[in-house]
PDBQT receptor file of N, H, CA, C and O in Angstrom, charges set to zero:
ATOM      1  N   MET A   1      14.727   6.740  16.157  1.00  0.00    +0.000 N 
ATOM      2  CA  MET A   1      14.220   6.579  14.818  1.00  0.00    +0.000 C 
ATOM      3  C   MET A   1      12.974   7.465  14.682  1.00  0.00    +0.000 C 
ATOM      4  O   MET A   1      12.140   7.527  15.586  1.00  0.00    +0.000 OA
ATOM      5  N   ILE A   2      12.867   8.139  13.548  1.00  0.00    +0.000 N 
ATOM      6  H   ILE A   2      13.544   8.088  12.814  1.00  0.00    +0.000 HD
ATOM      7  CA  ILE A   2      11.749   9.035  13.280  1.00  0.00    +0.000 C 
ATOM      8  C   ILE A   2      10.867   8.414  12.202  1.00  0.00    +0.000 C 
ATOM      9  O   ILE A   2      11.356   7.883  11.205  1.00  0.00    +0.000 OA
ATOM     10  N   GLU A   3       9.569   8.492  12.423  1.00  0.00    +0.000 N 
ATOM     11  H   GLU A   3       9.172   8.924  13.233  1.00  0.00    +0.000 HD
ATOM     12  CA  GLU A   3       8.600   7.975  11.461  1.00  0.00    +0.000 C 
ATOM     13  C   GLU A   3       7.818   9.134  10.857  1.00  0.00    +0.000 C 
ATOM     14  O   GLU A   3       7.277   9.975  11.575  1.00  0.00    +0.000 OA
ATOM     15  N   LEU A   4       7.766   9.168   9.535  1.00  0.00    +0.000 N 
ATOM     16  H   LEU A   4       8.206   8.485   8.952  1.00  0.00    +0.000 HD
ATOM     17  CA  LEU A   4       6.854  10.050   8.833  1.00  0.00    +0.000 C 
ATOM     18  C   LEU A   4       5.617   9.211   8.557  1.00  0.00    +0.000 C 
ATOM     19  O   LEU A   4       5.594   8.398   7.634  1.00  0.00    +0.000 OA
ATOM     20  N   PHE A   5       4.593   9.422   9.371  1.00  0.00    +0.000 N 
ATOM     21  H   PHE A   5       4.612  10.083  10.121  1.00  0.00    +0.000 HD
ATOM     22  CA  PHE A   5       3.355   8.649   9.271  1.00  0.00    +0.000 C 
ATOM     23  C   PHE A   5       2.375   9.452   8.431  1.00  0.00    +0.000 C 
ATOM     24  O   PHE A   5       2.191  10.648   8.656  1.00  0.00    +0.000 OA
ATOM     25  N   PHE A   6       1.740   8.789   7.452  1.00  0.00    +0.000 N 
ATOM     26  H   PHE A   6       1.889   7.817   7.269  1.00  0.00    +0.000 HD
ATOM     27  CA  PHE A   6       0.759   9.502   6.636  1.00  0.00    +0.000 C 
ATOM     28  C   PHE A   6      -0.378   8.582   6.234  1.00  0.00    +0.000 C 
ATOM     29  O   PHE A   6      -0.232   7.361   6.170  1.00  0.00    +0.000 OA
ATOM     30  N   VAL A   7      -1.509   9.204   5.967  1.00  0.00    +0.000 N 
ATOM     31  H   VAL A   7      -1.627  10.196   6.019  1.00  0.00    +0.000 HD
ATOM     32  CA  VAL A   7      -2.713   8.490   5.557  1.00  0.00    +0.000 C 
ATOM     33  C   VAL A   7      -2.987   8.869   4.113  1.00  0.00    +0.000 C 
ATOM     34  O   VAL A   7      -3.012  10.048   3.760  1.00  0.00    +0.000 OA
ATOM     35  N   THR A   8      -3.195   7.850   3.279  1.00  0.00    +0.000 N 
ATOM     36  H   THR A   8      -3.175   6.892   3.566  1.00  0.00    +0.000 HD
ATOM     37  CA  THR A   8      -3.514   8.093   1.874  1.00  0.00    +0.000 C 
ATOM     38  C   THR A   8      -4.896   7.541   1.567  1.00  0.00    +0.000 C 
ATOM     39  O   THR A   8      -5.319   6.527   2.122  1.00  0.00    +0.000 OA
ATOM     40  N   CYS A   9      -5.591   8.233   0.670  1.00  0.00    +0.000 N 
ATOM     41  H   CYS A   9      -5.247   9.057   0.219  1.00  0.00    +0.000 HD
ATOM     42  CA  CYS A   9      -6.930   7.809   0.257  1.00  0.00    +0.000 C 
ATOM     43  C   CYS A   9      -6.979   7.749  -1.265  1.00  0.00    +0.000 C 
ATOM     44  O   CYS A   9      -6.342   8.543  -1.957  1.00  0.00    +0.000 OA
ATOM     45  N   LEU A  10      -7.740   6.801  -1.759  1.00  0.00    +0.000 N 
ATOM     46  H   LEU A  10      -8.257   6.156  -1.196  1.00  0.00    +0.000 HD
ATOM     47  CA  LEU A  10      -7.914   6.689  -3.210  1.00  0.00    +0.000 C 
ATOM     48  C   LEU A  10      -8.602   7.932  -3.748  1.00  0.00    +0.000 C 
ATOM     49  O   LEU A  10      -9.556   8.428  -3.149  1.00  0.00    +0.000 OA
ATOM     50  N   SER A  11      -8.122   8.434  -4.876  1.00  0.00    +0.000 N 
ATOM     51  H   SER A  11      -7.347   8.031  -5.364  1.00  0.00    +0.000 HD
ATOM     52  CA  SER A  11      -8.718   9.629  -5.476  1.00  0.00    +0.000 C 
ATOM     53  C   SER A  11     -10.173   9.410  -5.858  1.00  0.00    +0.000 C 
ATOM     54  O   SER A  11     -10.998  10.308  -5.694  1.00  0.00    +0.000 OA
ATOM     55  N   VAL A  12     -10.497   8.221  -6.367  1.00  0.00    +0.000 N 
ATOM     56  H   VAL A  12      -9.826   7.491  -6.500  1.00  0.00    +0.000 HD
ATOM     57  CA  VAL A  12     -11.858   7.945  -6.821  1.00  0.00    +0.000 C 
ATOM     58  C   VAL A  12     -12.778   7.489  -5.691  1.00  0.00    +0.000 C 
ATOM     59  O   VAL A  12     -13.996   7.428  -5.864  1.00  0.00    +0.000 OA
ATOM     60  N   SER A  13     -12.200   7.171  -4.543  1.00  0.00    +0.000 N 
ATOM     61  H   SER A  13     -11.211   7.220  -4.402  1.00  0.00    +0.000 HD
ATOM     62  CA  SER A  13     -12.984   6.710  -3.399  1.00  0.00    +0.000 C 
ATOM     63  C   SER A  13     -12.349   7.257  -2.113  1.00  0.00    +0.000 C 
ATOM     64  O   SER A  13     -11.621   6.538  -1.429  1.00  0.00    +0.000 OA
ATOM     65  N   PRO A  14     -12.622   8.525  -1.784  1.00  0.00    +0.000 N 
ATOM     66  CA  PRO A  14     -11.945   9.179  -0.662  1.00  0.00    +0.000 C 
ATOM     67  C   PRO A  14     -12.144   8.517   0.705  1.00  0.00    +0.000 C 
ATOM     68  O   PRO A  14     -11.435   8.847   1.656  1.00  0.00    +0.000 OA
ATOM     69  N   THR A  15     -13.085   7.604   0.813  1.00  0.00    +0.000 N 
ATOM     70  H   THR A  15     -13.662   7.336   0.041  1.00  0.00    +0.000 HD
ATOM     71  CA  THR A  15     -13.278   6.909   2.091  1.00  0.00    +0.000 C 
ATOM     72  C   THR A  15     -12.441   5.637   2.179  1.00  0.00    +0.000 C 
ATOM     73  O   THR A  15     -12.385   5.010   3.237  1.00  0.00    +0.000 OA
ATOM     74  N   ASP A  16     -11.788   5.247   1.080  1.00  0.00    +0.000 N 
ATOM     75  H   ASP A  16     -11.834   5.757   0.221  1.00  0.00    +0.000 HD
ATOM     76  CA  ASP A  16     -10.911   4.068   1.058  1.00  0.00    +0.000 C 
ATOM     77  C   ASP A  16      -9.486   4.537   1.331  1.00  0.00    +0.000 C 
ATOM     78  O   ASP A  16      -8.777   4.954   0.414  1.00  0.00    +0.000 OA
ATOM     79  N   CYS A  17      -9.068   4.468   2.600  1.00  0.00    +0.000 N 
ATOM     80  H   CYS A  17      -9.644   4.130   3.344  1.00  0.00    +0.000 HD
ATOM     81  CA  CYS A  17      -7.787   5.030   3.023  1.00  0.00    +0.000 C 
ATOM     82  C   CYS A  17      -6.882   3.959   3.629  1.00  0.00    +0.000 C 
ATOM     83  O   CYS A  17      -7.344   2.920   4.103  1.00  0.00    +0.000 OA
ATOM     84  N   GLN A  18      -5.578   4.246   3.599  1.00  0.00    +0.000 N 
ATOM     85  H   GLN A  18      -5.203   5.089   3.214  1.00  0.00    +0.000 HD
ATOM     86  CA  GLN A  18      -4.582   3.341   4.170  1.00  0.00    +0.000 C 
ATOM     87  C   GLN A  18      -3.546   4.143   4.947  1.00  0.00    +0.000 C 
ATOM     88  O   GLN A  18      -3.182   5.255   4.565  1.00  0.00    +0.000 OA
ATOM     89  N   ASP A  19      -3.077   3.551   6.053  1.00  0.00    +0.000 N 
ATOM     90  H   ASP A  19      -3.372   2.648   6.363  1.00  0.00    +0.000 HD
ATOM     91  CA  ASP A  19      -1.971   4.134   6.814  1.00  0.00    +0.000 C 
ATOM     92  C   ASP A  19      -0.661   3.713   6.172  1.00  0.00    +0.000 C 
ATOM     93  O   ASP A  19      -0.504   2.564   5.759  1.00  0.00    +0.000 OA
ATOM     94  N   ARG A  20       0.275   4.646   6.089  1.00  0.00    +0.000 N 
ATOM     95  H   ARG A  20       0.147   5.580   6.424  1.00  0.00    +0.000 HD
ATOM     96  CA  ARG A  20       1.586   4.366   5.518  1.00  0.00    +0.000 C 
ATOM     97  C   ARG A  20       2.636   5.084   6.356  1.00  0.00    +0.000 C 
ATOM     98  O   ARG A  20       2.313   5.968   7.149  1.00  0.00    +0.000 OA
ATOM     99  N   SER A  21       3.887   4.700   6.175  1.00  0.00    +0.000 N 
ATOM    100  H   SER A  21       4.150   3.982   5.530  1.00  0.00    +0.000 HD
ATOM    101  CA  SER A  21       4.947   5.416   6.886  1.00  0.00    +0.000 C 
ATOM    102  C   SER A  21       6.282   5.259   6.187  1.00  0.00    +0.000 C 
ATOM    103  O   SER A  21       6.505   4.322   5.419  1.00  0.00    +0.000 OA
ATOM    104  N   MET A  22       7.157   6.197   6.473  1.00  0.00    +0.000 N 
ATOM    105  H   MET A  22       6.977   6.958   7.097  1.00  0.00    +0.000 HD
ATOM    106  CA  MET A  22       8.557   6.151   6.055  1.00  0.00    +0.000 C 
ATOM    107  C   MET A  22       9.381   6.274   7.321  1.00  0.00    +0.000 C 
ATOM    108  O   MET A  22       9.057   7.077   8.196  1.00  0.00    +0.000 OA
ATOM    109  N   LEU A  23      10.434   5.494   7.431  1.00  0.00    +0.000 N 
ATOM    110  H   LEU A  23      10.697   4.841   6.720  1.00  0.00    +0.000 HD
ATOM    111  CA  LEU A  23      11.293   5.522   8.607  1.00  0.00    +0.000 C 
ATOM    112  C   LEU A  23      12.627   6.165   8.267  1.00  0.00    +0.000 C 
ATOM    113  O   LEU A  23      13.201   5.924   7.205  1.00  0.00    +0.000 OA
ATOM    114  N   PHE A  24      13.110   6.992   9.198  1.00  0.00    +0.000 N 
ATOM    115  H   PHE A  24      12.643   7.187  10.060  1.00  0.00    +0.000 HD
ATOM    116  CA  PHE A  24      14.396   7.674   9.036  1.00  0.00    +0.000 C 
ATOM    117  C   PHE A  24      15.211   7.461  10.305  1.00  0.00    +0.000 C 
ATOM    118  O   PHE A  24      14.689   7.578  11.414  1.00  0.00    +0.000 OA
ATOM    119  N   THR A  25      16.488   7.149  10.139  1.00  0.00    +0.000 N 
ATOM    120  H   THR A  25      16.912   7.054   9.238  1.00  0.00    +0.000 HD
ATOM    121  CA  THR A  25      17.323   6.878  11.305  1.00  0.00    +0.000 C 
ATOM    122  C   THR A  25      18.241   8.037  11.665  1.00  0.00    +0.000 C 
ATOM    123  O   THR A  25      18.708   8.111  12.802  1.00  0.00    +0.000 OA
ATOM    124  N   ASP A  26      18.506   8.920  10.754  1.00  0.00    +0.000 N 
ATOM    125  H   ASP A  26      18.126   8.859   9.830  1.00  0.00    +0.000 HD
ATOM    126  CA  ASP A  26      19.540   9.926  11.001  1.00  0.00    +0.000 C 
ATOM    127  C   ASP A  26      19.026  11.364  10.939  1.00  0.00    +0.000 C 
ATOM    128  O   ASP A  26      19.779  12.263  10.564  1.00  0.00    +0.000 OA
ATOM    129  N   ILE A  27      17.765  11.601  11.296  1.00  0.00    +0.000 N 
ATOM    130  H   ILE A  27      17.154  10.871  11.601  1.00  0.00    +0.000 HD
ATOM    131  CA  ILE A  27      17.227  12.951  11.287  1.00  0.00    +0.000 C 
ATOM    132  C   ILE A  27      16.527  13.237  12.615  1.00  0.00    +0.000 C 
ATOM    133  O   ILE A  27      16.219  12.327  13.384  1.00  0.00    +0.000 OA
ATOM    134  N   THR A  28      16.289  14.511  12.859  1.00  0.00    +0.000 N 
ATOM    135  H   THR A  28      16.539  15.250  12.234  1.00  0.00    +0.000 HD
ATOM    136  CA  THR A  28      15.566  14.938  14.051  1.00  0.00    +0.000 C 
ATOM    137  C   THR A  28      14.092  15.121  13.703  1.00  0.00    +0.000 C 
ATOM    138  O   THR A  28      13.750  15.196  12.523  1.00  0.00    +0.000 OA
ATOM    139  N   PRO A  29      13.219  15.195  14.693  1.00  0.00    +0.000 N 
ATOM    140  CA  PRO A  29      11.801  15.457  14.396  1.00  0.00    +0.000 C 
ATOM    141  C   PRO A  29      11.604  16.766  13.610  1.00  0.00    +0.000 C 
ATOM    142  O   PRO A  29      10.754  16.828  12.722  1.00  0.00    +0.000 OA
ATOM    143  N   MET A  30      12.378  17.800  13.928  1.00  0.00    +0.000 N 
ATOM    144  H   MET A  30      13.069  17.750  14.649  1.00  0.00    +0.000 HD
ATOM    145  CA  MET A  30      12.250  19.078  13.208  1.00  0.00    +0.000 C 
ATOM    146  C   MET A  30      12.661  18.915  11.747  1.00  0.00    +0.000 C 
ATOM    147  O   MET A  30      12.018  19.472  10.857  1.00  0.00    +0.000 OA
ATOM    148  N   THR A  31      13.718  18.163  11.497  1.00  0.00    +0.000 N 
ATOM    149  H   THR A  31      14.240  17.710  12.220  1.00  0.00    +0.000 HD
ATOM    150  CA  THR A  31      14.147  17.910  10.120  1.00  0.00    +0.000 C 
ATOM    151  C   THR A  31      13.068  17.151   9.370  1.00  0.00    +0.000 C 
ATOM    152  O   THR A  31      12.823  17.417   8.194  1.00  0.00    +0.000 OA
ATOM    153  N   CYS A  32      12.425  16.214  10.037  1.00  0.00    +0.000 N 
ATOM    154  H   CYS A  32      12.625  15.998  10.993  1.00  0.00    +0.000 HD
ATOM    155  CA  CYS A  32      11.321  15.477   9.430  1.00  0.00    +0.000 C 
ATOM    156  C   CYS A  32      10.198  16.431   9.041  1.00  0.00    +0.000 C 
ATOM    157  O   CYS A  32       9.675  16.365   7.929  1.00  0.00    +0.000 OA
ATOM    158  N   MET A  33       9.833  17.317   9.964  1.00  0.00    +0.000 N 
ATOM    159  H   MET A  33      10.258  17.370  10.867  1.00  0.00    +0.000 HD
ATOM    160  CA  MET A  33       8.746  18.270   9.692  1.00  0.00    +0.000 C 
ATOM    161  C   MET A  33       9.073  19.160   8.491  1.00  0.00    +0.000 C 
ATOM    162  O   MET A  33       8.205  19.437   7.664  1.00  0.00    +0.000 OA
ATOM    163  N   MET A  34      10.328  19.604   8.401  1.00  0.00    +0.000 N 
ATOM    164  H   MET A  34      11.034  19.379   9.073  1.00  0.00    +0.000 HD
ATOM    165  CA  MET A  34      10.717  20.492   7.301  1.00  0.00    +0.000 C 
ATOM    166  C   MET A  34      10.829  19.758   5.975  1.00  0.00    +0.000 C 
ATOM    167  O   MET A  34      10.597  20.349   4.921  1.00  0.00    +0.000 OA
ATOM    168  N   GLY A  35      11.185  18.468   6.013  1.00  0.00    +0.000 N 
ATOM    169  H   GLY A  35      11.373  17.988   6.869  1.00  0.00    +0.000 HD
ATOM    170  CA  GLY A  35      11.386  17.724   4.773  1.00  0.00    +0.000 C 
ATOM    171  C   GLY A  35      10.227  16.847   4.362  1.00  0.00    +0.000 C 
ATOM    172  O   GLY A  35      10.288  16.190   3.323  1.00  0.00    +0.000 OA
ATOM    173  N   ALA A  36       9.167  16.821   5.159  1.00  0.00    +0.000 N 
ATOM    174  H   ALA A  36       9.117  17.355   6.003  1.00  0.00    +0.000 HD
ATOM    175  CA  ALA A  36       8.057  15.911   4.888  1.00  0.00    +0.000 C 
ATOM    176  C   ALA A  36       7.326  16.229   3.590  1.00  0.00    +0.000 C 
ATOM    177  O   ALA A  36       7.036  15.324   2.808  1.00  0.00    +0.000 OA
ATOM    178  N   GLN A  37       7.025  17.500   3.351  1.00  0.00    +0.000 N 
ATOM    179  H   GLN A  37       7.261  18.235   3.987  1.00  0.00    +0.000 HD
ATOM    180  CA  GLN A  37       6.229  17.830   2.169  1.00  0.00    +0.000 C 
ATOM    181  C   GLN A  37       6.902  17.428   0.859  1.00  0.00    +0.000 C 
ATOM    182  O   GLN A  37       6.221  16.885  -0.011  1.00  0.00    +0.000 OA
ATOM    183  N   PRO A  38       8.203  17.664   0.670  1.00  0.00    +0.000 N 
ATOM    184  CA  PRO A  38       8.831  17.178  -0.568  1.00  0.00    +0.000 C 
ATOM    185  C   PRO A  38       8.809  15.651  -0.689  1.00  0.00    +0.000 C 
ATOM    186  O   PRO A  38       8.605  15.119  -1.780  1.00  0.00    +0.000 OA
ATOM    187  N   GLU A  39       9.018  14.945   0.430  1.00  0.00    +0.000 N 
ATOM    188  H   GLU A  39       9.184  15.377   1.316  1.00  0.00    +0.000 HD
ATOM    189  CA  GLU A  39       8.955  13.475   0.399  1.00  0.00    +0.000 C 
ATOM    190  C   GLU A  39       7.548  12.995   0.042  1.00  0.00    +0.000 C 
ATOM    191  O   GLU A  39       7.385  12.064  -0.747  1.00  0.00    +0.000 OA
ATOM    192  N   LEU A  40       6.546  13.628   0.619  1.00  0.00    +0.000 N 
ATOM    193  H   LEU A  40       6.678  14.384   1.260  1.00  0.00    +0.000 HD
ATOM    194  CA  LEU A  40       5.166  13.239   0.335  1.00  0.00    +0.000 C 
ATOM    195  C   LEU A  40       4.775  13.588  -1.094  1.00  0.00    +0.000 C 
ATOM    196  O   LEU A  40       4.032  12.840  -1.729  1.00  0.00    +0.000 OA
ATOM    197  N   ALA A  41       5.262  14.705  -1.607  1.00  0.00    +0.000 N 
ATOM    198  H   ALA A  41       5.866  15.312  -1.091  1.00  0.00    +0.000 HD
ATOM    199  CA  ALA A  41       4.987  15.072  -2.999  1.00  0.00    +0.000 C 
ATOM    200  C   ALA A  41       5.613  14.055  -3.951  1.00  0.00    +0.000 C 
ATOM    201  O   ALA A  41       5.005  13.676  -4.951  1.00  0.00    +0.000 OA
ATOM    202  N   LYS A  42       6.829  13.619  -3.634  1.00  0.00    +0.000 N 
ATOM    203  H   LYS A  42       7.323  13.928  -2.821  1.00  0.00    +0.000 HD
ATOM    204  CA  LYS A  42       7.486  12.590  -4.453  1.00  0.00    +0.000 C 
ATOM    205  C   LYS A  42       6.678  11.295  -4.418  1.00  0.00    +0.000 C 
ATOM    206  O   LYS A  42       6.470  10.668  -5.457  1.00  0.00    +0.000 OA
ATOM    207  N   TRP A  43       6.220  10.891  -3.231  1.00  0.00    +0.000 N 
ATOM    208  H   TRP A  43       6.389  11.400  -2.388  1.00  0.00    +0.000 HD
ATOM    209  CA  TRP A  43       5.417   9.679  -3.101  1.00  0.00    +0.000 C 
ATOM    210  C   TRP A  43       4.127   9.822  -3.908  1.00  0.00    +0.000 C 
ATOM    211  O   TRP A  43       3.735   8.897  -4.619  1.00  0.00    +0.000 OA
ATOM    212  N   ALA A  44       3.474  10.965  -3.804  1.00  0.00    +0.000 N 
ATOM    213  H   ALA A  44       3.792  11.717  -3.226  1.00  0.00    +0.000 HD
ATOM    214  CA  ALA A  44       2.209  11.192  -4.515  1.00  0.00    +0.000 C 
ATOM    215  C   ALA A  44       2.407  11.150  -6.034  1.00  0.00    +0.000 C 
ATOM    216  O   ALA A  44       1.545  10.652  -6.758  1.00  0.00    +0.000 OA
ATOM    217  N   ASN A  45       3.529  11.668  -6.512  1.00  0.00    +0.000 N 
ATOM    218  H   ASN A  45       4.229  12.073  -5.924  1.00  0.00    +0.000 HD
ATOM    219  CA  ASN A  45       3.810  11.607  -7.950  1.00  0.00    +0.000 C 
ATOM    220  C   ASN A  45       4.003  10.170  -8.426  1.00  0.00    +0.000 C 
ATOM    221  O   ASN A  45       3.661   9.836  -9.560  1.00  0.00    +0.000 OA
ATOM    222  N   GLU A  46       4.549   9.323  -7.557  1.00  0.00    +0.000 N 
ATOM    223  H   GLU A  46       4.827   9.594  -6.636  1.00  0.00    +0.000 HD
ATOM    224  CA  GLU A  46       4.769   7.917  -7.908  1.00  0.00    +0.000 C 
ATOM    225  C   GLU A  46       3.510   7.070  -7.744  1.00  0.00    +0.000 C 
ATOM    226  O   GLU A  46       3.465   5.937  -8.225  1.00  0.00    +0.000 OA
ATOM    227  N   HIS A  47       2.494   7.598  -7.076  1.00  0.00    +0.000 N 
ATOM    228  H   HIS A  47       2.531   8.518  -6.685  1.00  0.00    +0.000 HD
ATOM    229  CA  HIS A  47       1.241   6.884  -6.816  1.00  0.00    +0.000 C 
ATOM    230  C   HIS A  47       0.068   7.806  -7.168  1.00  0.00    +0.000 C 
ATOM    231  O   HIS A  47      -0.624   8.292  -6.274  1.00  0.00    +0.000 OA
ATOM    232  N   PRO A  48      -0.162   8.052  -8.470  1.00  0.00    +0.000 N 
ATOM    233  CA  PRO A  48      -1.137   9.065  -8.882  1.00  0.00    +0.000 C 
ATOM    234  C   PRO A  48      -2.593   8.769  -8.518  1.00  0.00    +0.000 C 
ATOM    235  O   PRO A  48      -3.418   9.683  -8.534  1.00  0.00    +0.000 OA
ATOM    236  N   ASN A  49      -2.926   7.538  -8.194  1.00  0.00    +0.000 N 
ATOM    237  H   ASN A  49      -2.256   6.796  -8.180  1.00  0.00    +0.000 HD
ATOM    238  CA  ASN A  49      -4.314   7.219  -7.833  1.00  0.00    +0.000 C 
ATOM    239  C   ASN A  49      -4.611   7.490  -6.369  1.00  0.00    +0.000 C 
ATOM    240  O   ASN A  49      -5.749   7.322  -5.930  1.00  0.00    +0.000 OA
ATOM    241  N   TRP A  50      -3.608   7.905  -5.608  1.00  0.00    +0.000 N 
ATOM    242  H   TRP A  50      -2.684   8.041  -5.965  1.00  0.00    +0.000 HD
ATOM    243  CA  TRP A  50      -3.750   8.134  -4.169  1.00  0.00    +0.000 C 
ATOM    244  C   TRP A  50      -3.490   9.601  -3.841  1.00  0.00    +0.000 C 
ATOM    245  O   TRP A  50      -2.722  10.278  -4.524  1.00  0.00    +0.000 OA
ATOM    246  N   GLN A  51      -4.139  10.076  -2.789  1.00  0.00    +0.000 N 
ATOM    247  H   GLN A  51      -4.763   9.526  -2.234  1.00  0.00    +0.000 HD
ATOM    248  CA  GLN A  51      -3.914  11.422  -2.272  1.00  0.00    +0.000 C 
ATOM    249  C   GLN A  51      -3.516  11.321  -0.809  1.00  0.00    +0.000 C 
ATOM    250  O   GLN A  51      -4.058  10.502  -0.068  1.00  0.00    +0.000 OA
ATOM    251  N   VAL A  52      -2.574  12.150  -0.396  1.00  0.00    +0.000 N 
ATOM    252  H   VAL A  52      -2.133  12.816  -0.999  1.00  0.00    +0.000 HD
ATOM    253  CA  VAL A  52      -2.179  12.199   1.013  1.00  0.00    +0.000 C 
ATOM    254  C   VAL A  52      -3.225  13.017   1.755  1.00  0.00    +0.000 C 
ATOM    255  O   VAL A  52      -3.431  14.193   1.452  1.00  0.00    +0.000 OA
ATOM    256  N   ALA A  53      -3.886  12.395   2.727  1.00  0.00    +0.000 N 
ATOM    257  H   ALA A  53      -3.719  11.440   2.973  1.00  0.00    +0.000 HD
ATOM    258  CA  ALA A  53      -4.952  13.059   3.470  1.00  0.00    +0.000 C 
ATOM    259  C   ALA A  53      -4.411  13.801   4.696  1.00  0.00    +0.000 C 
ATOM    260  O   ALA A  53      -4.875  14.898   5.006  1.00  0.00    +0.000 OA
ATOM    261  N   ARG A  54      -3.443  13.219   5.387  1.00  0.00    +0.000 N 
ATOM    262  H   ARG A  54      -3.066  12.328   5.135  1.00  0.00    +0.000 HD
ATOM    263  CA  ARG A  54      -2.835  13.856   6.561  1.00  0.00    +0.000 C 
ATOM    264  C   ARG A  54      -1.508  13.166   6.857  1.00  0.00    +0.000 C 
ATOM    265  O   ARG A  54      -1.249  12.052   6.401  1.00  0.00    +0.000 OA
ATOM    266  N   TRP A  55      -0.674  13.857   7.633  1.00  0.00    +0.000 N 
ATOM    267  H   TRP A  55      -0.884  14.762   8.004  1.00  0.00    +0.000 HD
ATOM    268  CA  TRP A  55       0.632  13.312   7.960  1.00  0.00    +0.000 C 
ATOM    269  C   TRP A  55       1.128  13.903   9.266  1.00  0.00    +0.000 C 
ATOM    270  O   TRP A  55       0.639  14.932   9.730  1.00  0.00    +0.000 OA
ATOM    271  N   LYS A  56       2.125  13.220   9.857  1.00  0.00    +0.000 N 
ATOM    272  H   LYS A  56       2.523  12.384   9.480  1.00  0.00    +0.000 HD
ATOM    273  CA  LYS A  56       2.797  13.735  11.042  1.00  0.00    +0.000 C 
ATOM    274  C   LYS A  56       4.145  13.036  11.188  1.00  0.00    +0.000 C 
ATOM    275  O   LYS A  56       4.340  11.922  10.702  1.00  0.00    +0.000 OA
ATOM    276  N   CYS A  57       5.056  13.701  11.856  1.00  0.00    +0.000 N 
ATOM    277  H   CYS A  57       4.898  14.606  12.251  1.00  0.00    +0.000 HD
ATOM    278  CA  CYS A  57       6.349  13.121  12.198  1.00  0.00    +0.000 C 
ATOM    279  C   CYS A  57       6.294  12.746  13.674  1.00  0.00    +0.000 C 
ATOM    280  O   CYS A  57       5.778  13.497  14.502  1.00  0.00    +0.000 OA
ATOM    281  N   GLN A  58       6.836  11.572  13.990  1.00  0.00    +0.000 N 
ATOM    282  H   GLN A  58       7.256  10.962  13.318  1.00  0.00    +0.000 HD
ATOM    283  CA  GLN A  58       6.814  11.124  15.381  1.00  0.00    +0.000 C 
ATOM    284  C   GLN A  58       8.005  10.239  15.670  1.00  0.00    +0.000 C 
ATOM    285  O   GLN A  58       8.576   9.609  14.780  1.00  0.00    +0.000 OA
ATOM    286  N   MET A  59       8.365  10.210  16.950  1.00  0.00    +0.000 N 
ATOM    287  H   MET A  59       7.901  10.722  17.673  1.00  0.00    +0.000 HD
ATOM    288  CA  MET A  59       9.414   9.297  17.404  1.00  0.00    +0.000 C 
ATOM    289  C   MET A  59       8.840   7.897  17.353  1.00  0.00    +0.000 C 
ATOM    290  O   MET A  59       7.680   7.681  17.702  1.00  0.00    +0.000 OA
ATOM    291  N   LEU A  60       9.643   6.954  16.922  1.00  0.00    +0.000 N 
ATOM    292  H   LEU A  60      10.586   7.130  16.638  1.00  0.00    +0.000 HD
ATOM    293  CA  LEU A  60       9.207   5.567  16.851  1.00  0.00    +0.000 C 
ATOM    294  C   LEU A  60       9.863   4.800  17.983  1.00  0.00    +0.000 C 
ATOM    295  O   LEU A  60      11.087   4.791  18.112  1.00  0.00    +0.000 OA
ATOM    296  N   ARG A  61       9.054   4.165  18.790  1.00  0.00    +0.000 N 
ATOM    297  H   ARG A  61       8.059   4.172  18.685  1.00  0.00    +0.000 HD
ATOM    298  CA  ARG A  61       9.594   3.366  19.893  1.00  0.00    +0.000 C 
ATOM    299  C   ARG A  61      10.159   2.071  19.331  1.00  0.00    +0.000 C 
ATOM    300  O   ARG A  61       9.641   1.542  18.348  1.00  0.00    +0.000 OA
ATOM    301  N   SER A  62      11.210   1.561  19.944  1.00  0.00    +0.000 N 
ATOM    302  H   SER A  62      11.631   1.991  20.742  1.00  0.00    +0.000 HD
ATOM    303  CA  SER A  62      11.870   0.355  19.429  1.00  0.00    +0.000 C 
ATOM    304  C   SER A  62      10.942  -0.856  19.419  1.00  0.00    +0.000 C 
ATOM    305  O   SER A  62      11.103  -1.735  18.573  1.00  0.00    +0.000 OA
ATOM    306  N   ALA A  63       9.983  -0.928  20.327  1.00  0.00    +0.000 N 
ATOM    307  H   ALA A  63       9.852  -0.213  21.014  1.00  0.00    +0.000 HD
ATOM    308  CA  ALA A  63       9.032  -2.056  20.351  1.00  0.00    +0.000 C 
ATOM    309  C   ALA A  63       8.162  -2.051  19.098  1.00  0.00    +0.000 C 
ATOM    310  O   ALA A  63       7.768  -3.115  18.619  1.00  0.00    +0.000 OA
ATOM    311  N   GLU A  64       7.857  -0.868  18.558  1.00  0.00    +0.000 N 
ATOM    312  H   GLU A  64       8.177  -0.004  18.946  1.00  0.00    +0.000 HD
ATOM    313  CA  GLU A  64       7.047  -0.782  17.349  1.00  0.00    +0.000 C 
ATOM    314  C   GLU A  64       7.836  -1.224  16.124  1.00  0.00    +0.000 C 
ATOM    315  O   GLU A  64       7.255  -1.771  15.186  1.00  0.00    +0.000 OA
ATOM    316  N   VAL A  65       9.129  -1.002  16.111  1.00  0.00    +0.000 N 
ATOM    317  H   VAL A  65       9.601  -0.558  16.873  1.00  0.00    +0.000 HD
ATOM    318  CA  VAL A  65       9.968  -1.375  14.968  1.00  0.00    +0.000 C 
ATOM    319  C   VAL A  65      10.039  -2.895  14.857  1.00  0.00    +0.000 C 
ATOM    320  O   VAL A  65       9.995  -3.438  13.753  1.00  0.00    +0.000 OA
ATOM    321  N   GLU A  66      10.148  -3.585  15.988  1.00  0.00    +0.000 N 
ATOM    322  H   GLU A  66      10.184  -3.144  16.885  1.00  0.00    +0.000 HD
ATOM    323  CA  GLU A  66      10.294  -5.034  15.972  1.00  0.00    +0.000 C 
ATOM    324  C   GLU A  66       8.993  -5.751  15.648  1.00  0.00    +0.000 C 
ATOM    325  O   GLU A  66       9.026  -6.897  15.198  1.00  0.00    +0.000 OA
ATOM    326  N   ALA A  67       7.858  -5.117  15.860  1.00  0.00    +0.000 N 
ATOM    327  H   ALA A  67       7.831  -4.187  16.225  1.00  0.00    +0.000 HD
ATOM    328  CA  ALA A  67       6.558  -5.771  15.653  1.00  0.00    +0.000 C 
ATOM    329  C   ALA A  67       6.248  -5.990  14.192  1.00  0.00    +0.000 C 
ATOM    330  O   ALA A  67       5.193  -6.529  13.859  1.00  0.00    +0.000 OA
TER     331      ALA A  67
């Protein structure tokens, strides 16, 4: 399982940030890297008060999924 992990911050308060993620079951890490920006742009359009500060694609260990 691949996780697109990203940090978002409020536009009016850049120090007020939250960790977020999207999970994908049928893609590779490289596919995640290539498709992340359009997914994040779509998320940002749906959440106009937030800005994506940083992001990364990573393998998700099964223990993290169950927690």
